[in-house]
C-alpha positions as CSV (number, residue, x, y, z in Angstrom):
1,M,-41.4,-30.5,32.9
2,A,-45.0,-31.5,32.2
3,R,-47.7,-30.0,34.4
4,E,-49.5,-32.2,36.9
5,I,-52.4,-29.8,37.3
6,N,-53.8,-27.0,35.1
7,D,-54.5,-23.4,35.9
8,S,-58.0,-24.1,37.0
9,G,-56.8,-26.8,39.4
10,I,-57.9,-29.8,37.3
11,P,-55.4,-32.8,37.6
12,I,-53.7,-33.7,34.3
13,Q,-53.3,-37.3,33.4
14,S,-50.5,-38.5,31.0
15,V,-53.1,-40.2,28.8
16,Y,-56.8,-40.2,28.4
17,D,-59.3,-42.9,27.5
18,A,-63.0,-42.8,26.6
19,V,-65.1,-40.6,28.8
20,E,-68.5,-41.1,30.4
21,G,-70.9,-38.6,31.9
22,P,-72.2,-35.2,30.7
23,A,-69.5,-34.7,28.1
24,A,-70.6,-37.9,26.4
25,E,-74.1,-36.4,26.1
26,L,-73.2,-33.4,24.0
27,G,-75.5,-34.6,21.2
28,E,-75.1,-33.7,17.6
29,P,-74.1,-30.2,16.2
30,G,-77.2,-28.0,15.9
31,A,-79.2,-30.1,18.4
32,F,-79.9,-29.9,22.1
33,P,-77.8,-29.5,24.3
34,F,-75.6,-27.8,21.6
35,G,-72.4,-28.9,23.2
36,R,-70.9,-29.6,19.8
37,G,-72.1,-26.3,18.2
38,I,-75.3,-24.3,17.6
39,R,-75.6,-25.1,13.9
40,K,-75.6,-28.4,12.1
41,D,-73.1,-27.2,9.4
42,M,-71.2,-24.7,11.6
43,Y,-68.5,-22.9,9.5
44,R,-69.2,-25.0,6.4
45,G,-72.3,-23.0,6.1
46,R,-71.1,-19.6,7.4
47,L,-67.8,-18.5,8.9
48,W,-67.7,-16.6,12.2
49,T,-68.0,-12.8,12.1
50,M,-64.6,-11.2,12.1
51,R,-65.4,-8.3,14.4
52,Q,-62.3,-6.3,15.4
53,Y,-62.8,-4.1,18.5
54,A,-61.8,-0.5,17.7
55,G,-62.4,3.0,18.8
56,F,-60.2,6.0,19.9
57,G,-60.1,9.7,19.8
58,T,-62.9,11.4,17.9
59,A,-65.8,9.8,16.1
60,A,-64.2,10.8,12.8
61,E,-60.9,9.1,13.6
62,S,-62.7,5.9,14.7
63,N,-64.8,5.9,11.6
64,A,-61.6,6.0,9.5
65,R,-60.3,2.9,11.4
66,Y,-63.6,1.1,10.7
67,R,-63.4,1.9,7.0
68,Y,-59.8,0.7,7.0
69,L,-60.7,-2.6,8.6
70,L,-63.9,-3.1,6.5
71,A,-61.8,-2.6,3.3
72,R,-59.5,-5.4,4.4
73,G,-62.2,-8.0,5.0
74,Q,-63.6,-7.3,8.5
75,T,-67.2,-8.4,8.5
76,G,-68.7,-6.6,11.5
77,L,-68.0,-3.5,13.6
78,S,-67.2,-3.5,17.3
79,V,-67.1,-0.1,19.0
80,A,-64.9,0.8,22.0
81,F,-66.0,3.8,24.0
82,D,-63.8,6.1,26.1
83,L,-64.2,6.0,29.9
84,P,-66.3,9.2,30.2
85,T,-68.8,7.7,27.8
86,Q,-68.8,4.4,29.6
87,L,-69.5,6.2,32.9
88,G,-72.2,8.5,31.4
89,Y,-70.3,11.8,31.4
90,D,-70.1,14.3,28.5
91,S,-66.6,15.2,27.4
92,D,-66.7,18.6,29.0
93,A,-67.6,17.2,32.5
94,P,-64.9,17.7,35.2
95,Q,-64.9,14.0,35.7
96,A,-63.9,13.5,32.0
97,R,-60.8,15.6,32.1
98,G,-57.7,13.8,30.8
99,E,-59.7,10.7,29.6
100,V,-61.5,11.9,26.5
101,G,-60.9,9.6,23.6
102,K,-58.0,7.8,25.4
103,V,-59.2,4.2,25.6
104,G,-62.1,4.4,23.1
105,V,-64.1,6.9,21.1
106,A,-65.9,9.9,22.7
107,I,-69.6,9.9,22.0
108,D,-71.6,12.8,23.5
109,S,-74.5,13.4,21.0
110,V,-76.4,12.0,18.1
111,D,-74.1,14.1,15.8
112,D,-71.1,12.1,17.1
113,M,-72.9,8.9,16.5
114,E,-73.8,10.0,12.9
115,T,-70.1,10.7,12.3
116,L,-69.0,7.5,13.9
117,L,-71.2,5.5,11.5
118,D,-70.8,7.6,8.4
119,G,-70.7,5.4,5.3
120,V,-71.5,2.3,7.3
121,P,-74.6,0.5,5.8
122,L,-76.4,-0.3,9.0
123,D,-78.9,-2.5,7.3
124,R,-76.0,-4.7,6.0
125,V,-73.2,-4.5,8.6
126,T,-73.8,-5.5,12.2
127,V,-72.5,-3.3,14.9
128,S,-71.5,-4.4,18.4
129,M,-71.1,-1.8,21.1
130,T,-69.2,-2.6,24.3
131,I,-71.1,-0.4,26.7
132,N,-73.0,-1.3,29.9
133,A,-74.3,1.3,32.4
134,P,-75.5,3.7,29.7
135,A,-76.0,0.9,27.1
136,A,-79.7,1.9,26.6
137,I,-78.7,5.4,25.7
138,L,-76.0,4.4,23.2
139,L,-78.4,2.1,21.6
140,A,-80.9,5.0,21.4
141,L,-78.3,7.1,19.7
142,L,-77.7,4.4,17.0
143,L,-81.5,4.0,16.6
144,A,-81.9,7.7,16.2
145,V,-79.3,7.7,13.4
146,A,-81.1,4.8,11.7
147,R,-84.3,6.7,11.9
148,R,-82.8,9.7,10.3
149,R,-81.5,7.5,7.5
150,D,-85.0,6.0,7.0
151,I,-83.6,2.5,7.8
152,P,-86.3,0.3,9.4
153,F,-85.4,-0.9,12.8
154,E,-86.2,-4.5,11.9
155,K,-83.4,-4.4,9.4
156,L,-80.8,-3.5,12.0
157,G,-78.5,-6.2,13.4
158,G,-75.9,-6.0,16.1
159,T,-75.3,-6.3,19.8
160,V,-75.2,-4.0,22.8
161,Q,-73.2,-5.5,25.7
162,N,-75.7,-4.2,28.4
163,D,-74.2,-6.5,31.0
164,V,-74.1,-4.4,34.1
165,L,-73.7,-7.2,36.7
166,K,-70.2,-7.9,35.6
167,E,-69.4,-4.2,36.1
168,Y,-70.1,-4.6,39.8
169,V,-68.0,-7.7,40.0
170,A,-65.1,-7.3,37.7
171,R,-64.8,-4.0,35.8
172,G,-66.2,-1.0,37.7
173,T,-67.9,1.1,35.0
174,Y,-71.2,1.1,36.8
175,I,-73.3,4.2,37.5
176,Y,-76.6,3.2,39.2
177,P,-77.5,0.7,41.9
178,P,-78.3,-2.9,40.7
179,K,-82.1,-2.6,40.8
180,P,-82.5,0.4,38.5
181,S,-79.7,-0.9,36.4
182,M,-81.5,-4.1,35.9
183,R,-84.6,-2.1,34.9
184,L,-82.6,-0.5,32.1
185,V,-81.4,-3.9,30.9
186,T,-84.9,-5.3,30.8
187,D,-86.3,-2.1,29.1
188,V,-83.8,-2.8,26.2
189,M,-84.8,-6.4,26.1
190,S,-88.5,-5.7,25.9
191,Y,-88.3,-2.8,23.5
192,C,-86.0,-4.6,21.0
193,A,-88.2,-7.7,21.1
194,R,-91.0,-5.6,19.7
195,E,-89.1,-3.0,17.6
196,V,-85.6,-4.2,16.8
197,P,-86.0,-8.0,16.5
198,Q,-82.6,-8.9,15.1
199,W,-80.7,-7.0,17.8
200,N,-78.8,-8.9,20.5
201,T,-80.0,-7.0,23.6
202,I,-77.4,-8.3,26.0
203,S,-74.0,-9.9,25.7
204,I,-73.4,-11.5,29.0
205,S,-69.7,-11.2,29.6
206,G,-67.3,-13.7,31.1
207,Y,-64.4,-11.8,29.3
208,H,-64.0,-9.2,32.0
209,I,-64.4,-11.7,34.8
210,R,-61.5,-13.6,33.4
211,E,-59.5,-10.5,32.8
212,A,-59.9,-9.6,36.5
213,G,-58.2,-12.9,37.4
214,S,-60.8,-15.7,37.5
215,T,-60.2,-19.2,36.4
216,A,-61.9,-20.7,33.4
217,I,-64.3,-22.5,35.7
218,E,-65.2,-19.3,37.5
219,E,-65.6,-17.5,34.2
220,V,-68.2,-20.1,33.1
221,A,-70.0,-20.3,36.5
222,F,-70.2,-16.6,37.3
223,T,-71.2,-15.7,33.8
224,L,-74.0,-18.3,33.6
225,A,-75.2,-17.3,37.1
226,N,-75.4,-13.8,35.8
227,G,-77.4,-15.0,32.8
228,K,-79.9,-16.6,35.2
229,A,-80.2,-13.3,37.0
230,Y,-81.1,-11.5,33.8
231,L,-83.7,-14.1,32.9
232,R,-85.3,-13.8,36.4
233,A,-85.3,-10.0,36.0
234,A,-87.0,-10.3,32.7
235,Q,-89.6,-12.6,34.2
236,S,-90.2,-10.2,37.1
237,A,-90.7,-7.4,34.5
238,G,-93.5,-9.5,33.0
239,I,-91.6,-10.3,29.8
240,A,-92.2,-13.7,28.1
241,L,-88.8,-15.3,28.1
242,D,-89.1,-17.0,24.8
243,E,-89.5,-13.6,23.2
244,V,-86.2,-12.3,24.5
245,A,-84.0,-15.3,25.2
246,P,-83.2,-15.9,21.5
247,R,-81.5,-12.5,21.4
248,I,-79.3,-13.1,24.5
249,S,-75.7,-13.7,23.6
250,F,-72.5,-14.3,25.5
251,F,-68.9,-12.9,25.4
252,W,-66.0,-15.2,26.4
253,N,-62.3,-14.8,26.9
254,A,-59.8,-17.1,25.1
255,H,-56.7,-17.7,27.2
256,N,-53.6,-19.7,26.6
257,D,-54.5,-23.2,27.9
258,F,-55.5,-24.4,24.5
259,F,-57.5,-27.5,25.2
260,E,-59.2,-26.2,28.4
261,E,-60.4,-23.2,26.4
262,I,-62.0,-25.4,23.7
263,A,-63.6,-27.5,26.5
264,K,-64.8,-24.3,28.2
265,F,-66.9,-23.2,25.3
266,R,-68.4,-26.7,24.9
267,A,-69.2,-26.9,28.6
268,A,-70.8,-23.4,28.6
269,R,-73.1,-24.3,25.8
270,Y,-74.2,-27.5,27.4
271,L,-74.9,-25.9,30.8
272,W,-76.9,-23.0,29.3
273,A,-79.0,-25.4,27.3
274,Q,-79.8,-27.3,30.5
275,I,-80.5,-24.1,32.5
276,T,-82.8,-22.6,30.0
277,R,-84.8,-25.8,29.4
278,D,-84.9,-27.4,32.8
279,E,-84.9,-24.4,35.2
280,F,-86.8,-21.8,33.1
281,E,-88.8,-24.3,30.9
282,L,-87.9,-22.6,27.7
283,R,-88.9,-24.7,24.7
284,D,-87.8,-22.6,21.7
285,P,-84.4,-24.1,20.6
286,R,-83.2,-20.6,19.9
287,S,-83.7,-19.8,23.6
288,Q,-81.6,-22.8,24.6
289,M,-78.6,-21.9,22.3
290,L,-75.6,-20.2,23.7
291,R,-74.4,-17.9,20.9
292,F,-71.2,-16.2,21.7
293,H,-68.5,-13.7,20.7
294,T,-64.9,-14.3,21.8
295,Q,-62.0,-12.0,22.3
296,T,-58.4,-13.2,22.8
297,G,-57.0,-12.6,26.3
298,G,-55.8,-9.1,26.9
299,S,-54.3,-10.0,30.2
300,T,-52.1,-12.6,28.6
301,L,-50.3,-10.1,26.4
302,T,-46.9,-8.9,27.5
303,A,-45.1,-5.6,27.0
304,Q,-41.8,-7.6,26.8
305,E,-41.2,-9.0,23.3
306,P,-44.5,-7.9,21.9
307,E,-44.0,-10.0,18.8
308,N,-44.6,-13.1,21.0
309,N,-48.2,-11.8,21.4
310,V,-48.9,-12.7,17.8
311,V,-48.3,-16.3,18.6
312,R,-50.4,-16.2,21.8
313,V,-53.3,-14.5,19.9
314,T,-53.1,-17.1,17.1
315,L,-53.4,-20.0,19.6
316,Q,-56.3,-18.3,21.5
317,A,-58.1,-17.5,18.3
318,L,-57.8,-21.1,17.1
319,A,-59.2,-22.4,20.4
320,A,-62.2,-20.1,20.0
321,V,-62.8,-21.4,16.5
322,L,-62.4,-25.0,17.5
323,G,-64.8,-24.2,20.4
324,G,-67.5,-22.9,18.0
325,T,-67.5,-19.1,18.4
326,Q,-70.0,-17.0,16.4
327,S,-67.8,-14.0,16.2
328,L,-64.2,-13.2,17.1
329,H,-61.9,-10.3,18.0
330,T,-58.1,-10.9,17.9
331,N,-56.0,-8.5,19.9
332,G,-53.1,-6.5,18.4
333,K,-49.6,-7.4,19.4
334,D,-49.0,-4.0,20.9
335,E,-52.1,-3.8,23.2
336,A,-50.1,-4.4,26.4
337,L,-48.5,-1.0,25.7
338,A,-51.2,1.1,23.9
339,L,-54.2,0.9,21.7
340,P,-53.3,-1.0,18.5
341,T,-51.9,0.7,15.5
342,A,-53.5,0.2,12.1
343,D,-50.8,-2.3,11.2
344,A,-51.2,-4.3,14.4
345,A,-54.9,-4.3,13.9
346,K,-54.4,-5.6,10.3
347,T,-52.1,-8.4,11.5
348,A,-54.7,-9.4,14.1
349,L,-57.4,-9.5,11.4
350,R,-55.2,-11.4,9.0
351,T,-54.7,-14.0,11.8
352,Q,-58.4,-14.7,11.7
353,Q,-58.4,-14.8,7.9
354,I,-55.5,-17.3,7.8
355,I,-57.3,-19.6,10.3
356,A,-60.5,-19.3,8.3
357,Y,-59.2,-19.8,4.8
358,E,-55.8,-21.6,5.0
359,S,-55.8,-23.9,8.1
360,G,-58.7,-26.2,7.1
361,V,-60.3,-26.1,10.6
362,A,-63.5,-24.6,9.1
363,D,-64.0,-27.5,6.8
364,V,-65.2,-29.9,9.5
365,V,-68.0,-29.5,12.0
366,D,-66.6,-29.8,15.6
367,P,-63.2,-31.4,14.7
368,M,-62.3,-31.9,18.4
369,A,-65.2,-34.3,19.0
370,G,-64.0,-37.6,20.3
371,S,-60.8,-36.3,21.8
372,F,-60.5,-38.2,25.1
373,Y,-58.7,-35.3,26.6
374,V,-61.1,-32.5,25.5
375,E,-64.1,-34.6,26.4
376,T,-62.7,-35.2,29.9
377,L,-61.9,-31.5,30.4
378,T,-65.5,-30.7,29.2
379,R,-66.9,-33.0,31.8
380,E,-64.7,-31.5,34.5
381,L,-65.7,-28.0,33.5
382,I,-69.4,-28.9,33.5
383,D,-69.3,-30.5,36.9
384,R,-67.1,-27.9,38.6
385,S,-69.0,-25.0,37.1
386,R,-72.3,-26.5,38.1
387,R,-71.2,-26.8,41.7
388,I,-70.3,-23.1,41.8
389,I,-73.6,-22.1,40.2
390,A,-75.4,-24.1,42.9
391,E,-73.4,-22.3,45.6
392,I,-74.5,-18.9,44.1
393,D,-78.1,-20.1,43.9
394,A,-78.0,-21.0,47.6
395,M,-76.9,-17.4,48.3
396,G,-80.0,-16.1,46.5
397,G,-78.4,-15.7,43.0
398,S,-75.8,-13.4,41.4
399,V,-77.1,-10.1,42.7
400,A,-76.8,-11.3,46.3
401,A,-73.4,-12.9,45.6
402,I,-72.2,-9.6,44.1
403,E,-73.7,-7.3,46.8
404,S,-72.1,-9.3,49.6
405,G,-68.7,-9.1,47.8
406,W,-68.4,-12.9,47.6
407,M,-68.0,-13.1,43.9
408,Q,-65.4,-10.3,43.8
409,A,-63.5,-12.0,46.6
410,Q,-63.3,-15.3,44.7
411,I,-61.9,-13.6,41.7
412,A,-59.4,-11.6,43.8
413,E,-58.2,-14.9,45.4
414,S,-57.8,-16.6,42.0
415,A,-55.9,-13.6,40.6
416,Y,-53.6,-13.5,43.6
417,L,-52.8,-17.2,43.3
418,A,-52.1,-16.9,39.6
419,Q,-49.7,-14.0,40.1
420,Q,-47.9,-15.9,42.8
421,A,-47.4,-18.8,40.5
422,I,-45.9,-16.5,37.9
423,E,-43.6,-14.9,40.4
424,R,-42.4,-18.3,41.7
425,G,-41.8,-19.5,38.1
426,E,-44.4,-22.2,38.4
427,R,-46.5,-20.7,35.6
428,I,-44.2,-19.8,32.7
429,V,-44.6,-16.6,30.7
430,V,-42.1,-16.7,27.8
431,G,-40.0,-13.6,27.6
432,V,-41.0,-12.5,31.1
433,N,-40.1,-15.1,33.8
434,R,-38.4,-17.6,31.4
435,F,-36.2,-17.0,28.3
436,A,-36.2,-13.3,29.2
437,E,-33.6,-11.1,27.5
438,N,-32.0,-8.2,29.4
439,E,-31.1,-6.1,26.4
440,G,-34.0,-3.7,26.8
441,G,-37.5,-3.9,25.3
442,A,-38.2,-3.8,21.6
443,T,-38.9,-0.4,20.1
444,I,-42.2,-0.5,18.2
445,E,-44.5,2.2,16.9
446,L,-47.4,2.9,19.3
447,Q,-50.9,4.4,18.8
448,R,-51.1,7.7,20.7
449,V,-54.1,9.8,21.3
450,D,-53.1,13.4,21.3
451,D,-54.4,15.8,24.0
452,R,-55.8,18.0,21.2
453,V,-58.6,15.3,20.9
454,E,-60.2,16.5,24.2
455,H,-60.0,20.1,23.2
456,E,-61.6,19.5,19.8
457,Q,-64.3,17.2,21.3
458,V,-65.3,19.8,23.9
459,E,-65.4,22.5,21.2
460,R,-67.6,20.3,19.0
461,L,-69.9,19.6,22.0
462,S,-70.2,23.4,22.7
463,R,-71.2,24.1,19.1
464,F,-73.7,21.3,19.2
465,R,-75.4,22.7,22.3
466,A,-75.5,26.2,20.9
467,A,-77.2,25.0,17.7
468,R,-79.9,22.9,19.3
469,D,-83.5,23.8,20.3
470,A,-83.1,24.6,24.0
471,A,-86.9,24.4,24.6
472,A,-87.1,21.0,23.0
473,V,-84.2,19.8,25.1
474,E,-85.9,20.9,28.3
475,R,-89.2,19.4,27.3
476,E,-87.5,16.0,26.6
477,L,-85.6,16.0,29.8
478,A,-88.8,16.7,31.8
479,R,-90.6,13.8,29.9
480,L,-87.7,11.5,30.7
481,A,-87.6,12.4,34.4
482,S,-91.3,11.8,34.7
483,A,-91.0,8.4,32.9
484,A,-88.0,7.3,35.0
485,S,-89.8,8.1,38.2
486,G,-92.5,5.7,37.1
487,T,-92.5,2.3,35.5
488,E,-92.7,3.0,31.7
489,N,-90.2,1.5,29.3
490,L,-87.5,4.2,28.9
491,M,-86.2,3.3,25.4
492,P,-88.7,5.5,23.5
493,F,-87.9,8.4,25.8
494,F,-84.2,8.0,25.2
495,I,-84.6,7.9,21.4
496,D,-86.8,11.0,21.4
497,A,-84.4,12.8,23.7
498,V,-81.2,12.2,21.8
499,D,-83.0,13.0,18.5
500,A,-83.9,16.3,20.0
501,G,-80.3,17.1,20.9
502,V,-80.1,15.9,24.5
503,T,-76.6,14.6,25.3
504,L,-75.5,11.4,26.9
505,G,-74.3,13.1,30.0
506,E,-77.5,15.1,30.4
507,I,-79.7,12.0,30.3
508,C,-77.4,10.2,32.7
509,N,-77.5,13.1,35.1
510,V,-81.3,13.0,35.2
511,L,-81.1,9.2,36.0
512,R,-78.5,9.9,38.7
513,E,-81.0,12.2,40.4
514,I,-83.8,9.6,40.3
515,F,-81.9,6.3,40.6
516,G,-79.0,7.4,42.8
517,T,-75.4,6.1,42.3
518,Y,-73.6,2.9,43.4
519,R,-70.6,2.7,45.7
520,S,-68.8,-0.6,45.8
521,K,-67.9,-2.7,48.8
522,E,-64.2,-3.2,49.8
523,V,-63.0,-6.6,48.7
524,V,-60.4,-8.4,50.7
525,A,-58.8,-11.4,49.0
């Protein structure tokens, strides 16, 4: 039976005719408001970066996976960190016990970062790091490695996620309260604008907002509202926005509603161009472009019949490409059960390569242009997202909406309604609530992180601490504490500290003492 309304609540017609309104004003590819793509030639000139997200166990094990993927045609690295690293704890901290290397790679020191990036030509391969609360410190670790290799910072390209607002609203790996967290974000922006000009200093993430249960409309609205908050924070820090806005990027989810996802990417580009030009008066076209990475939807994967996930990921990846993504990660079929095996990661990469080289979709710029349905959906997403952004503005912006718990409550409500629709059978999940087989789940090989990883990492950290210059460490920690208590940009202090042997956890503990820690509000859907 055909749907009468989609997952975002947009009515579905049986047939669509020509559309008027904002979606009819998307312009030409490569021109304001960039609704049809940020480059005139799009993939005819350069394909998207195939950036598979990977990291587990030790730095050496993750490095082996990166080399495996690069040898098979991956064109950029994307680093997943374990939970202790994401929360600013060293691997020997009591809070890290049982989690070291489990959902990503453990990085405690500059030696770990050197091992992680061994053999990776940092001046030729871009590196994306999915890290937020301690993002400035992980970037400092990478910069310290580049400095040791005599690679000029201006030759480095990559992205640090650095989007702490979505941690408060959707993901939970925050450390400090919003105000000092925003200081760290703008310190990275300001420092990189001067010293690391090709680095994307923030990747504003709708991905985790969608994974937490939002609709596509909320994903766009909440993410762009967060983007406005970062621009305001940069303004308040005295930063000229046209110096930093060109290095702002976005990170979107790709879910199963194929045409809505294509329209979502188009709508987001259109809205960001309007926001940057009309609200912030940015005139550099690079500041108005919404450049983005896409990851296929982790929450759409099923543990039942995991082979079905290959089909889901293919559709989602195709939607991202038709929507004009600049880089893409495709999930492994087994990720509802564990971290992906090497074979699952290879299949996910091959999915991108088949789309790029065999499907023909990269031959034409914006091939969905003129689809009455897609253009209508684009208009609906623009209008509905704009109304939510206006509502957030009326509250005082994203930070106020997050601190009050409003944004979290909206996501919780959407997640609840979606789950209810699945349980009632109104939203079909093949192999789960329709066409399910009761013969037991398929047996597939899974990636396992052995408990030995934690023991080895703690031993490695102990040896690192024993070999370093203790006086230099104390001196750098004192310098950092003094700078953090004032208003100086902290990036140079982070780089000097990690280069002298100070660990991630030691730096974060100093900042905890000065900035304090954040406790979330209870959210009731």
